[in-house]
N, C-alpha and C positions, 0 to 999 in steps of 0.2 A: 785391148789388153785389159785395161783396167776396167773396161766397161763391165766386167763381170764382178767387180768387187762388191756391189751391193745387190741384193736380190730383189729389191722391191721395185715394182714397176711404178715409176712416179710420173704421172701426167700432170701437167700444170693445172688443169681444171678439175682434177679428181678430188672428191670431197671426203672419201672414206679411205682409210688406210688398208693396206693389203691384208694385214692380220685379221681385221674385222671381216673383210670379204671372204677370206679363207674359212674363218669360223662359221660365217653364215652359210657358206657352201657346204661345209661338213655337216652343219645342222640339218640342212635340207636333205642331204644324203642320208643322215641318220633317220630322219623322219620317214624317208622313203623305205628304207631297209628294215626296220625293227631296231629298237634302240637298246635292246638288252641281249645278253647271251642266254642260252638255255641253262636250266639247272644242271644238266649233265655236263655241258661245256664249261660251266663254272669250275668244275673239278677236273678239267681235262689235263692239267699239268701235274697231277699227282703221280708219284712213283710207287714202287711195290711197298715200301714202308708206309707210305701214306694210305694206300689201299688197305693195308693190314690195320692201321690205326683207325681208319674210317669204319672198317668191318667190325672191329672190337667195339668202337664207340657206338656204332649203330646197334649191335647186339645188346650192348649195355643199356642204350637208350630204350630199346624195346623192353628189356627186362625192367628198367626203372619205370617205363610207361605202364607196363602190365601191373605194377604194384598198386596203381590207383584203382583199376577195376577189381583187383583182388581185395583191396581195402573196402570197396563197396560191398563185396560179398560178406566179408567179415563184419562190416558195419550193419548189413541187413540182419545177420545173425544176432548182433548186439541189440538191435531194435526189438527183435522178437523176444530176446531174453528179458528185456525190460517190460515189454507190453503184455506178454502172455503168461508171465509167472504169476502163480496164484498167491504166493506170499513173499514177503521181503527176503527171507532167508534163501529161498530158491533163486531170487534175483542175484544175490551175492555169489552163489555157487556157479551159476551159468556165466555170469559176466567175468568171473576170474579166469575161466577157461578161454573165453574169447579174447581177453586182454593179452594172454600169453601169445596168441596168434599174431597180435599186433607187434610184439617184440621180435618174433621171427621175421616178420615182414620188414621191420626196421633194419635188421642186419643185412638182409638181401638187397633192399633198395639203396642202403648206404653204400654198399660195395659197387652196385651198378651205377649210381650217380657219380661216384669217384672216377670210375673208368670212363664213363661217358664224357665228362668234362675234360679230363686229362687228354684223352685221345683226340677229341675234336679241337681243343685249343692248340695242342702241339701240332696237329696236322695243318690247322689254319695258319699257324706261324710259318711252318715249313713251306707250304704252298705259296703263301704271299711273298716270301723271300725268293722263291723260285720264279714267280711271275715278274717280280722287280728285275731280277737278273736277266731273265729271258727277254723282257721288254727292252732293257738297255742293250743287250747283245743284238737284238733285232734292229734297233735303231742304228747301232754302229755299223751294221752290215748293209744299210741302205745306200743307194747311189746318191751322189751329191745333189742331184736334181730334186730328190725328196725333201732335202733341207731348204731348198729354195722355195718350195711350194707348200709343203705340208706341216712343218713343225718348227718349233723354236726351242732353245734351251729352257726357257721359262716354262713352257708347256710340258716338256719332258719331266722336269722337276716336280711340277704340280701333280702329274699323273703318278710318279713314283712315290712321292711323299704323302699325297692326299688321298688319291683314289684307291691305292692298294690297301689303305687302312679300311676303306668301305668294303672292299672285296674280302679282306680278312675277317671283318665283322660277319659278313654273310657266311663265310666258311666255318669260322670257329667261335670267336668270342661271343657274338650275338646269339649264335645257336645255343650256347650253354649259358648265356647271361639271362635268358628268359628262364625263370626258376621253375623247378619241379615239373609241373604239368605242361609247361609252355614251351617245349622245344619240339623241333620238327619231327624227328623219328620217334622220339619219346611220345609225342602227341599222337602220332598215327597208331602206335601200339596201344596207348590209352583209349583212343577212340574206338578202334576195331575190337580191342579186348573187351571194352565196355559193352559193345553190341553183341558180341558172342555170348557173354554172360547174360546180357539182357534178353536175348532170344531164348536162352536156356531157362531163365527164371520167369519170363513173361513176354511171350512173342507179340501179343496184341499191343501192349503199351510201347514196346520197342518199335513196332511199325509206325505208330503214331508219331513217335519222336523222330523217326527217319524222314518224315515229310519235310522237316526243316532243313535237311541237308542241301538240296538244290539251291535254296535261297542263300545259304551260307557260302557255298562254293562260288556262286555268281558274284556275290558282294565282295568276297575275298579276291576274286580274279580282277574285278573292276578296280578295286583299291590298288592292287599290285601294279597293274598297267599304268594307272594314273600317276602313282608315286614314281615309277621308273621314268616316265616321260618328263615329269617336273624335275626330277633329280638330274637327268641328263642336261637340261637347260641350265640348271644352277652350276653344274661342273664346267660347262662351256664358258660361262661368265667368269668363274674363278680362274680358268686357264688364261683368259684374256688379262685378268688382274695380275696373274703371276708373270706374264710377259712384261707388263708395265713395270713391275718391281725389278725384274732382271735387267731391263733396259736402263732404268733410272739409276739403280745402284751401280751397275756396270759403267755408267757414264757420269758418275757423281761429280767429277771435276767440271765437266761441261755444264751440267745442271747448275752447280754452285756459281760458276763464273757468269752465267747468263741469268742468274736469279730466277731459274725456271722451276723452283720448288712448288709454287702454288699450282702451276699448270700440270705438273706431274701428279699432284694430290688430286686435282679435279678429274684427271683421266682415270686414276685409280678408283676414286669414289664412284665414278660413272659405272664402272664394271661391277663394283660392290652393290650398287643399287639394283642392278639386274639380278644379281645373285640373291639379294634380300627378297625380292618379289617371288622368285622361285621357291625360296625356303618357306615363305608364308603359305604359298599354295600347297606345298608338300605337307606342312603341318595340318592344314585344313583337310586335305584329302585323307591323311592318316586318321585324323579324329573322326571324320565322317564315316570312313570305312569301319572303324571299330565301333562307332555308335550303332550303325546298322546291324553289325554282327551281334552286339549285345541285345538289341531289340529282338532279333530273331531267336537268340539263345534263351533269353528270359521268357519270351512269349511261348517258346516250345516247352518251357518248364522241365528242363532236364539237366541235372548236374553233369552227367557224362558229356553231353553236347556242349554245355556251358564252357567247359575247359577249352573247346576249340576257339571260342571267341577271344580268349586271352592270348591266343598265339599271334595276334596282330603285330606286336613289336617285332617278332621274328619275320613275319611276312614283309614288313617294312624294311628290315635289314637285308633280306634277300633281294627285294626289288631294287633297293639302292645299290647293293653290291653288284647285281647283274647289270645295272645301267653303267656303273663305273667300269666294269670289266669290258663292256662292249668296245670302247675305243682302244683300250690297251690290247685286247685280244685281236682286234682288227689289225693293229700295228704288228703284233707278234706273228700273225699269219700272213702278213704282206710279203709277197715275193719281190725282192728288189730286181730292178732291170740290170744292175751291175752288182753282182753279189761278191762281197769281199771274202766270204767264207767258202765260196764254191771251189771244191778241190778238183773239178774237172778242168781240162785244158792241157796244153802242151807244156812240158818242163824239159828244157834242153840242158846239155852239159854246161853250156854258157852261151852268151850272145856276143856278137861282134859290136853291135851298136849302130847299125845302119838305120836311119829314121826316114820314113817316106810318108808324106801326107798327099794322097791322090784324090783330086777332084772332090774335096770335102765341102759339103753343104751343112751348115750348122746354125741353129738358133737355140738360145737358152730355154729350158722348159718353162721358166717363169714368164717368158715373153716370146711365145712361139712366132708371133707375127714380125718380130724384129730380126731379120736375117743378119748374122754376123759374117758368115762365109758363104759365098756363092761360087763353088768350083775352085776352092783354094788348094794350091799344090805347093809342096816344099820338100826338097830332098836334102838330107844331111848325111854324107858318107861317114862311116865309122872312123873314130879317132880324130875327126876334125871339129873345129869350133865354128858354130854359126851364131850370128847375132841378129836379133830382131829390134829394129828401131822404128819409130813413128810417133805420131801424135797420141796424146792420152786418149784412150777409148778406141783405138784403131783395131784392136783384136790381138795384140801381141801375147798377152797372158792367156788368152783363150787357147792358143797353140799349146802352151804348157799343160793346161787343163785336159786337153785331148790326149796328149802323150802320156799323162799320168792315168788316163782313163777315168777321170772324174766324170766325164760325160762321153757318150758315143755320138758320132756324127749322124745326122738324119740320112745322109747318103755319102758315098765315097768311102775311102779306107784310110786307116792309120796303120802303117806297117812298120815292124821292127825286124830287120834281117829278112825282109820279104814276106814275113808272116803277119797276117792280120792280128792286130792287138787283141781282138775278141777271142782269138783261138788259143791264147796263152792262159795258163792258170794265173788268175789275177794277182794273188798274193806273191807268187814267184816273180812275175815280171816287175811288180812294184819294188821288190827287193833289189832289183838291178838298176833302179832309177833313184838318184839322189836329188832332192829339191831343197834349195835355200831361197826363201822368198823375202820380199821386202819387209814384211811385218812379221818378225820372228815370233812363233807361237811356242811358249814353254808351258809345261804342266806343273800343277801345284805339288811339286815334290823337290827332291834335292837336285843339285847340279849333276851329280853322278848319275842319278836316275834319268835325267833329261838327256844327257849325252848317250847313255846306254840304249835309248830307244833306237839308235842307229844299228845296233847289232845284238842279237840274242846272246846271253851269257858272255858278254864282253868282260875281259879282265881289267883290273885296275890299271895295269900297265898300258893296255890298249887305249883306255879312256884318257889316260894321262898324255899319251903321245898325240892323240887327236886334239886335246885341249892345247897342247903346245903348238901344233901346226896351225891352229886357228888363232894363235896369239891370245888365248884365254887363260893360260896357266898363270900368268903374272898376277892378274887381278884375283884369280881363284885362291892363290897362295896367301893373299893378303887377308882373306876372309877368316874369321876366327875358327870356323868349322870346315874350311876348305871345300872339298868336293861334296861334303855332307851338308853344305849350307842350303837351306830351303829357299826357293826362289819366289814364293808367294803366288797368289792367284794370277794366272797368265804371266808369271815372271815379273810381277810388279816391284819386287825388291831389287831388281837390277836396272841399270840404265839401259837405254836403247842399244848402245854400242856393245855393252856386255852381253845382253840377250842375243844379239846377232852373232857374236863370237861363239856362244854356247851352241846356237843353231848350226853354225858352220862346222863346229867340232862334231856334232851329231851326224851331219852329212858325211864328213870325212870318215867317221867310224864305219859307216855303211859300206864304204869302198865300192861305189856303184860303177857300172859300165857306162851309164848315161848320166850326165850331170846337168841339172837344170838350175840356172842361176838367175834369180829375179831381182836384179839390183842388189846382189848379195853383200857388197861392201859399202853400201850407201850410208850405213849408220856409224861408220868408223871415222876416227880422226885421221889426219894425213899419215901419221907414223904407223898407226895400227893398220890402216888401209894398205899401206905399202907392204907390210909384213904379211898380212892375210892374202893380199893379191899374189904375192910370191908363192905362198902356200897353195893357193888355188891353182896358180899356173903349174905348180909341180904335180898336183893331183889330176890336172886336166890332161896331162900327157897320156896318150894311148886311150883316152876316153872321148866318147862323143859328147860334146858340150854345146848346150843351147843357152845363150845369154839374152835376157830381156833387159834393156838398159836405156838410160838417158845419156849418161856421161860417156863421152868419146873415149876417155881413158880406159874404159872396160871393154870397148868393142873394136878399136882400131886394129888390133892384132888378130882379129877373127879371120878364119879362112874365107868365110862368106858373110856378107852383111845383107840382110833382106829388109827393105824399107816397106812397111805396111801402111796402107792408107785405106780406111773404111773397108777392111776385110780383104783387101787385095794386095798382092806384092807388086809395087810399081817400079821398083829397082832391085837389082840383086847383083852381088859381086864383091870382091875384096875392096878394102878401103882405097887402095891405090887406083883401082879402076873407076870406082864410083866418083872419086874426086876429079877425074878428068873432064867430066861434064859439069861446067860451072852453073848450068841452068837446072841441073838435076835436083830432085827432092833432097837427096842426101847432102849434096853440096850446100843447099840452102840451109839445112839444119846445122851443118858445120859453121856456115857463115854466121848464123845467129849466135851460136855458142862462142865462136871466136871473137865476135864483136864484144861480147860481154867480157871474155877473158882479157881482151886487149884493154878494156876500160878498167878492169880491176885486177889484172894479172895475179893470179894466184891467191887471191884473197881467201882462201878456203876457210880459214879460221876455225870456228868451233867444230871440233870433231864430232861431237856428240850427235849433232843433228842430221848430218848428211843422210844418215841412214833413213831418217824419217823422210827425208826429202823424197827420195824416190819411193820410199815406202808407200806413201799414200797413193802414189800414182799407180804403182804397179799392181798393188795387191788386188787390183781390180780383178785380176783374172779370177780371183777366187770369188765365185759368185756367192758370197755369203749373204744370207738374207740380212736386211738391214738390222733386224733384231740381233742376229748373231754377230754382225760385224760390230754392232755396238758393244755386245757383251765382250767381244774380243778386244776391240780397240779401246773401248772405254775402260775395260779393265786394265788393259795394258796401260792405256792412257790413264784411264780413269782411276784405277785403283792405286796405281802406284804412285805414291807421292814421290816415288823415287826417280822414276824414269827420267833421265834427263831428257829422254826424247819424248817421253810420253806426251804429255800435253803441255808442254811448257809447264805443266804442273810439275813435271818431272823433277826429280831431284838429281843431283849430280851423282855421277857414278862412283866417284871415289868412295863415297860413303856407301854407295850402294852395296859395295862389297860387303861391308860389314853388315850392312843393313839386312841382307837376306837372312842372315843367321838369326837375327833377333826374332823374327816373326815367330818362330816356333816357341821360343822362350816366352814371348809375350802371350802367345796364345794360351799357354797353360795357365799363366797367371790370370789372364782375363777370364778363363773358363771357371776357375775355382769359385769366384764369388757367385756366379750364376748358378752353379751347382749346389751351393749351400743354401741359396735362398729358399728353395722349395719348402724346407722345414718351417720357415718362419711366415710364409704367406698365409693370411687368413682369408677364408671365403667371404668374410664380411666385406672386405675391401672390394672384392669382385662384385658383390651385390650392389655396392654403391655406384659402380659403373652403370648398373642397370636402373638407376634411380629415375631417369626420365620415363621409363616404361612402367612405373608403379601402377597406374590405372590398369594397363593390360595384365600385369602380373596379378593384381587383386582379382580381376574378373576371371583369369585363368585359375587362380587359387580357389575361388568360389566354385567354379565348375569341377575342379579336382576334388574338392571337399564333397560335392554332391556325388561324384563317382565313388568316393571313399565310403560314404554312408550306405551306398547301395548294397555292399557286401554284408555288413552286419544285419541290415534290414532283411536281406535275403535269408540270412541265418535264422532270424526270428520267424519268418514265414515258414521256413523249412521245418523248424521244430514244431510249429503249430500244426502244419500239415501232417507230420508224423503222428501227432497226438490224435488228429481227427480220423486217421485210418483205423483207430481202435474204437470208434463211436458207431452207433447204430446206422443202418444203411440210409434212412431218410435224412438224418442230420448230416451224414457224410456227404451226400450229393449236394445238399444246400451249401455246406461249408466250402467244398472244393470249388464251386462256381465263384464264390467270393475270393478265395485265395488265388484262383487262376487270374481273375481280373487284377488283383494286386501285383501278380507277377508281370502281367502286361504293363502295368503302371511303372514298375521298376525298369522294364525295357525301354519305355518311352523316356524315362529320366536319363537312362544311358544314352539314348539317341540324341538328346539335347546337350547333355553334359560333355560327352566325349569330343564332338566337333568344336564345342566352345573352348574346351581346354586345349585341344590341338591348335586352334587358330590363335588364341591369345598368347600361349606360350611360344608359338612360332614367331609371332610378331616381336615379343620381348627378346627371344633368343637370337633371332636374325638381326634385330637392331643392335643387340649387344655385339655380335660377331662383326657386324659392319662398323660399329663404332670403334671396337678394339683394333681391327685391321687398319682402319683409317688413322686412328691416333698413333698406332705404332709406326705406320709408314710415314706419317707426318713427323714423328719424333726422329725416326731413322734418317730421313732425308735432310734434316737440319743438323745432324751430328757433324762435328768437325771432320775434315778430310782424313786426318790421321787415324780416326776410329775405323775407317774402311781399310786401312793398311793391315789390320789384324785378320788372320785367316778365317776366324769364325764369323767375320762380318762380311764375307764375300756375298755376291749377288745370289748365288745358289743357296747358301746357308740361310740368308735372311728370308729368301722366298719360301724355303721349306719351313722355317719357324712361323712365318705369318700364316702359312697354310695349315700346318698341323696343330699349332698351339691354339689358334683361334677356333678351329673346329672342335678341339677338346673342350674349350670353355663353353661352347654352344650346348654341349650335352648336359651341363649342370643346370642350365636354364630351361632346357626342353624336357626330355623324358625324366631326367633325374629330379628336377624341382617339382614337376607335376606329380611324380610318384611319391615324393616326400610328403607333399601336402595331402595327397589322396590317402596315403597310408597313415598319416597322423589322424586324419578324420576317421579312418577305419578303426584305428586303435582306440580312439576316444569313444566312438559310438559303441564299439564292442565292449569296452569296460563298463560303460553306463548300463547297457542292456544286461550284462552278466551280473553286475552287483545288484541290479533291481530284481533279477530273478532269484538269486540265492548267493548271499555274500560269502558263505563258507566255501561252497563249491567254486566260486569265482576266485577266492584267495588261493585255493589249492591249484587250480589251473594256471593262475597268474604266476605262482611260484615256479612252475615248470617252464614257462615261456622264456625266461632269460637264457635258458640253454641255447635257444635259437638266436637270441639277441647277442649274447656273448660270442657265439660262433661268427656272426656277421662282423662284429667289431674286430675280432682276432684276424679274420680274413683281410679286412681293410688294412690293418697294420702290416700284415705280411706283404701285401701287394704294393704298398706305398714305395718300397725301395726299388722297384724294378723299372717302372715306366720312364722315369727321368733319364736313367742311364741309357736305356734303349733308344729313346728319342734323340738324345745327344749323339749317340753313335750312328744312327741312321742319317743324322744331319751331316756327319763326316762323309758317309757314302754318297749323299746327295751332291756334295761338293765335287767328288770324283766324276759323277755323271755329268754335272754342269760343265766341268772343265772339258771333258771329252767331246760332248755334243757341241760346245761353243768353238772347239778347235778341230772340227771333224775332218777338214782337209789334211791337217798335219797327221792326225790319227790314221787316215787312209793311206797317205803317202808313205808313212813308216811302218805300215802293216801292224799298227800298235793295238789293234782291237783286242787281242788276247791279253796283252799286258794290262790294258784298262780293266778288262773283266776280272783278271786276277786280283788287281788292287781293290776293285769294287767288292768282290766276294769276301776279301779279307776284312774290309771295313764292316761287312754285314755279319760276320761271325759272332761278335759280341751280342748284338741285339737279338739274334736268333736264339742264342743260349738263354738270354734273359727272358725271352718270350716262352721258351719251354719250361723254365723254372716257374714262371707265373702260372702256366697251365697246371703244373703239378700241385702248386699251393691252392689254386682255385678248386681243383678236383677234391683235395682234402676237405676244403671248406664246404663244398656242396654235398659231399658224401656225408659229412657229419650233420649237415643241416637236415638231410633226408632221414638220417638215422634218428636224430633227436625228435623230429616231427612225429614219426610213428610211435616213438616211445612216450611222447606226450599224450597221444591218443590213448595208449594202453593205460598209463597211470591215471589219466583223467577219468576214464570210464570205471576203472576199478575203484577210485575214490568215490565216484558218484554212486556206485552200487552199495558202497559202505554206508553212505548217507541215506540212501533210500531204505536200506535194511534197518537203519537206526530210526527211520521215520522223520528225518529232518528236512527232507525235500521230496519232490515228486519226480518221476522220470521225465516229465515234460520240461521241468525246470533244468534238469541235468542237460538235456539236449539244447535248451536255449543258451545256457552258459557255454556249453561246448562249442556250438556253432558260432556264437558271437566272438569268442576268444580265439578260435582257430582261424576265423576270417582275419582277425587282427594279426595272428601269427603269420599268415600268408603275406600280409602287408609287410611285416618285419623281414620276412625272408626275401621279398622283392627288394627291399631297401638294401639288404646285405649284398644282393646280386649286383648292385650298382657300384660296388667297391672299385672295380677296375677303372670305371669312368671317373670316380671321385679322385682317386690317386693321380690319374692322368691330368685331371683338371687342376689339382693343386700344383703339380709340376709345371703345367702349361702356364698357369697364373704367375708362378715365380718367374718363368722365362719372359712373359709379357711385361710384368712390372719391373723386371730388371732393365728393360728397354725404356719403359715410361718414366722410371725414376732417375735414369741417368741424365745429368745435365750436360748439354753440349758445351765444350770449352770455348768453341767459337760458333756462336749461334746466330745465323743470318735472319732468324725470325724475330730476334730481339729488336724492338722498335726504339729502344733508348740509344742515345749517342748523338753526337753533333752532326748537323746537316749544314754544310757551307752554302752560302748564297750563290757563289760561283766557284768553279774549280779552274785554277790556272794550270795545274799539272806540275808543280814544283815538287820533285821527289828527292828525299835524302835518306840514305842508310848511314846510321851513326853507330860505329863500334858494335856491329851486330855479330853475335855468336849464335850458332844454331847446330842442333843435332836432331836427327829424326827420332821421334818417340819410339819407333820399333827397333832402333839400334843406337841406344844412348852412348855406346862406347866409341862411336865413330863421329869425329868432329867434322862438320861440313864447313862452317865458317868460324874462324877464330876471332877476327877483328875486321869485319868488312865495313869499309867506309866508301860511299859513292854518292855523288850529287848529280842529279839529272834535272837539268833546268827546263823550265816551261817552254813548250813548243819545239824543243830540240829532239834530235834522234840520237840515242845512245845504243851502241852495239856491244854485246857481251860475247867474248870469244874465250877459248880455252880448251883444254883436253876434255875428252869424254869423261864425265864423272867429276868435273872440277867444281860444279855447283851453279852453272849458268841458269839452268831451268829452276833451280831452287830460289833464285832471286825473284823470278816471276811468281813462284808459289807463295813466297813470303809477301810479295806485294799484293797478291790477291787475297791474302789472309787465309790461305788454306792451312797454314801453320803460323804460329807466333814465334818470334825469336826467343832464345833462352835469356839473352841479355842484349842491351843496346836498344836503339829506337829506329823505327821507320816512320818518316813524316811525309805528309802531303800538304803542300802549302803551309808548312810550319806546324801542322797539327798531327800529333801521333795517331797513326791509323787505328789503334785500339780504341781511341776515343770517338771515332766516327761511327755513325750508324752503318752497320755492315752492308745491309741490302742496298742502301743508297750509294755507298762507296763502290760496291762492285758494279753498279749500273753506270758508273762514270768510266769504267774500263771495258775494253773489248779484247778478247783473246783469240788469236788464230794460231792453232797448234799444228804440230807436224802430222799427227794422225787425226784426220777430221772425224768428229763423232756426229753422225746424223741420227735422227730418230725415225722410227718406223711410221712415217707419216708422209704427206705430200711435200713436194719441194716448196710450195707456197708456205706451208706451216713451218718448215725448217728455217726458211729465211725470216719469216715473221717472228720466229722464236727470239730473235735478237732485240725485239722492241716490246716493252710492256704495253698492254692495251692492244686494241685492234689496229693492225697496219693496213693502210690503203693499198689498192692494187698498184697505183702509180709509184708508191714508195718501194714496193717489192720489186717491180719491174726495173726501176731506176737502180736499185742496189744490185740486182742481177746483171744489168748491163754494165755497171761499173766493175763488176767482178769477172766480166767476160763470160758470163754463164747464160745469158739470155738465149743465144742461138741454140745451144744444145737442149735447153729446157723445152723449146718449142717443138723439138723433134720427139719428145716424150719417150725417152729411152731409160734403161737402167743406168746407173751411174758407175763410171770408172773412178779410180782413185783421184785423178786430176779433176774430174767433174765434181766429185764430192768436196774437194778442197775449195773449188770456186763457190760452191753453195755455202760452205763455211765462211768464206771471206765476205760473201754478200750478207750473211747473217750478222757478221761483225760490223759491217758498214751500216746496217739498219739501226744499230744501237747508238750511232752518232756519238762515239765516246770522246771524252777529253784526253784519255790516256789509251794508247794503242799498244798492245803486247803482241809481237810477232815471233812465233817460235818456228823458224824456217818455213814461213807461210807459203812460199811458192815452190817448195821442194818437190811437190808431186806433179808439177806441170811440165809439159813439153816446152821446147825453147820458145815457140811463137806465143803460146798461152802465157808463159812466164813473163815475156816481155810486156804483153798487154796488161796482165794483172799487176806487174811491178809498177807500171805507169799509174794504174789505178790506185795502188797502195801509196805511191808517192804523192798523188793528189790528195788522198784521204789523210795522209800524215801531215799535210800542211797545217800549221797552227795547232798541232796536237803534239803532246809529249809522247814520244815513241820509244819503246824498248825492244830491241831486236836481238834474238838469239839465233846465230846463223853460222853456217860453214862457208857458203859461197861468198866470194868477194863482191860479186855483183850486188848483193843485198846489204853490204855494210861499208863498202869503200867510201861512199858519200856521207857516212854518218858524221854528226857534229862531234861525237866523242866515241872512241873505241876503248873499251875497258877489258883488260886481260885478267881472267880469274885464275888464280893458282894458289895452292896450299891454303885455301880458306880465306883468302884476302884478295884485294885488287893489286896485282903485281906491276902492271903498267897501264897508263891511260893517256889518251891524246888523240889527235886526228891521225889519219892514215899516214900522211907524209911525215908527221912528227915521229911516230912510232917506227917507221921504216928507217929513219935517220939514226936510231939508236943501234950502235954496233953490238952485235951479239945479243940483241934484245929478244925477248920471248916471241913477240908478235912478228918481228922480222924473220925469226927462225921458222915460225908456222907458215908464213907466206912463202919462204924459200922452199920448204918441204912441198907445199902444194904446187908451186911452180915446177919443181923437179918432177913430181909425179905427172903433171899435165904434159910437160914437154917430152918426157920419156914415152908417154903413150902416143 
């Protein structure tokens, strides 16, 4: 059953985790197949509107591109006007006419540039949004085996938030970001238009220039292929890093409890190092490709061909975008083996509910060699109740997975009403099946929305009735916002019992014909369990019901009980028959449980936890990959400070109630500051983060400056060449040889400077991104636990921020900073050359250039307001995706794929509109830029002709000034085109610094504080009052006083939500009390060094959180430093885990719990915290583990939060928590002697429910 709960194949001797293996496999596959999609396929998700936009954008780009060749024709006429005129007055007349043609050209190219940019940016935004949506939709339709083998929630978020940005760049923003001449279609038009005019004007010279084309094409192709290959490698490394973030943040309580922050940081940094190397290689490849292109271009001495060399940033964007698209498109085109959206298949009027598994052979896709069933058969007649019992890991929950068609058997059949499950329409048949599992999975929305997943268009009345039947109405009514209360990520704002009741209400609303109960009432206290069990008994009437359970109370009344052992049914029959054979397996299980019951009669106690108890064990059926199980459990466990059940970190439910509500309020409060920061963040501070790379930045700046000087020098050479064309033939031949060599020299300079710039800025930029991601992750991981209770700090949101924000910051140090330095050099060199040639002409041209500069500034200001909001809104959408992928079984079971997609699309509407607005504003900016540029040409040459006519300059100097300053203008225009990147960078910097500047209220990295020489374990709570930060209006503790003496065992009992798990959370300093003190050995725990203090405690919680690693690594996680093999084996043996580890199988819930117990034993703690630690184990394992825990607890101070009497009857002190204080305390016998006492009442309730069953 539980064996399916985790999807990682964990072998004792394996050294690499499954995620790494998977990624390496996919990398090999990628290498084998081609790592990019074709240019045509990149746009394969366009609709008719997109095709229209691309058509208009392309036509406009062609029109804009033709403006350059047309400009050369006009320019040629202009040169002739200057050179051939006999007198100065003739010059003025001719140039005036030519200048007017420049004005006409300015109007036409301005309109074309506007339409080009608007159309391509808008369609890029639309198509990227569609790809995100299609990707998520496709992921949600995959069979469950895909999630065991191929992907994780972290990887999905990385692709949706990071790689779609690269795809969008390739489609839209980068296409138009390359200014003027340097866009793809624009460029093609410029290129071919230039040659058409070239052949008309001079075919021989044009043929000479054509000879350079093959070399250009080959160098561009090599660069594109190399960049795509390196980009794919970097994206793979970032996916692995995203998985680390998702695991760690999702399991933050476990990480904090075991002081595993440094280990997580090391794993994260390891992935970042791989990505850093790929980034540097990409920068070098980019620079080398561009350098070769420039060498060819300048060597071929042609301005028309030269513009092709400037297209390299676009080629780079296309190459990177195509690489990013490969994996996403592969997923989008993947045909699932079990398709949730497949509308084919039988739809009947209704079903009776007969279930028949015939000769089923099955193994999980993630471990095909480990056979679960070999010829398994089971028949459940309609309207009857069947129960599956057996040891943890025997295959019970696998039966449920097969009936839900999460998997198909390798052979054999699963039949409903005699029809093979495969023949039904999948969505229809799943709607007839209701599942309530051990670990209730809720979505990050309101209680109303969560319950309504059970039925489309459910009315409030129907939801209310379902809540009442599930005994959830009472706690819901106590919440300030009632049904509209937000439950938090994975329901963390509710206690375990409350979550389970909402899940049961959801199943009741579905009104299924087949009901699958996976220890459904395990999380409830005795009273709630009685009421809910009655409700379940009522809804089970006339329904086929399958129960997977440990507790006899839930199975004794079943029509048939099947005992499963290692994938086979060893006994079958009703309870009365099975108990007739005292030697039978079932009788032995009963004997084991009755022995416990006899020793502790009824001790059920804490209601909160039971659920967890079974939870852990059972959930196994869900073969969630460890990564996912972590994200789910941990978030359940982990994120909720509330969960009473969660990880002992949990907080009581009582408060939970209110608690849920607050998150949404808190969120908005928390978001506001971060949204305001962008305006105040200076790039200077960002630059300081790059301080260690100053040498690389300086060398990159020198190379950029050399690149920058190339353009003005080229302008000087060009003006000199023009002049030489009007000289005698002999002198012309001699001079052109000299100028040709100088042009080659410029090309060689470009060949050296570009790769140098690419390499050094890549080193600086990639180190910056590595440092920022590492610093942010380190900062996040040391935040106090309450910080993670807020919705915007969920694992999905944090992962998206680290991915998108750090990538945005990278651009400012890479292309942007390089361009800035280069253009500064271009501008300075241009000014020097211009003023040296003719200061009057230089001043006139200079007066016109601010038109372009002001335009760039205005565009930057307009764009600044958009990207921050869009990023934040996409972050919200990422949370929806993370939630759904992390809870894929629940989504599949309730056919909730369409609901998830609706919610996701709704969250994307805002960012899409913002992106379209940005496209329009960018279009206006680029259109004006083009308009102004040609008007500057017209005005400059007209002014030049006036000066020549007045005898104040020569036509050679006019061209020298013009070329020098227009090269500078191109530099300014390029800088303006970086505006989208700069605005994104400022907002990303604000987001990053908001994290870096926040000081953790409870910082485990703080080395200050007292370290005691020895710890006795004397614990005292003195007048403690406490409220959860996310729901300050709900009081958890009013005046809690409790003394726990050294070496003693104290048990906490009470109703679900009473605050039991909050005691453990406070003791571990996940939270600090509002008033009062908690002391250990007489020292207030706030004064102790936090990391050292947590190392003195070990926590074993209800929902075991394991990491995506080997069993050895998970057990060794409990001890700082390297653990020896002998220590790990001893701890595993003590936890009754050694035998199953040697078999090398995937882990069931019970097995996971034993690994968690072994991990706690490794820590050799002075204080042991047990949060229903044996709850997931079958009777035999529980007995052995309980013995081990009893041995481990000797001479240790032990705090137990429990339901079962077996785990607390022998405690030195039992404390009953009620109404925020200790209501009763004493030994079991003492408390039982109090007539009408709370404890005695709980025991009586439990005894009643046990005996009735």
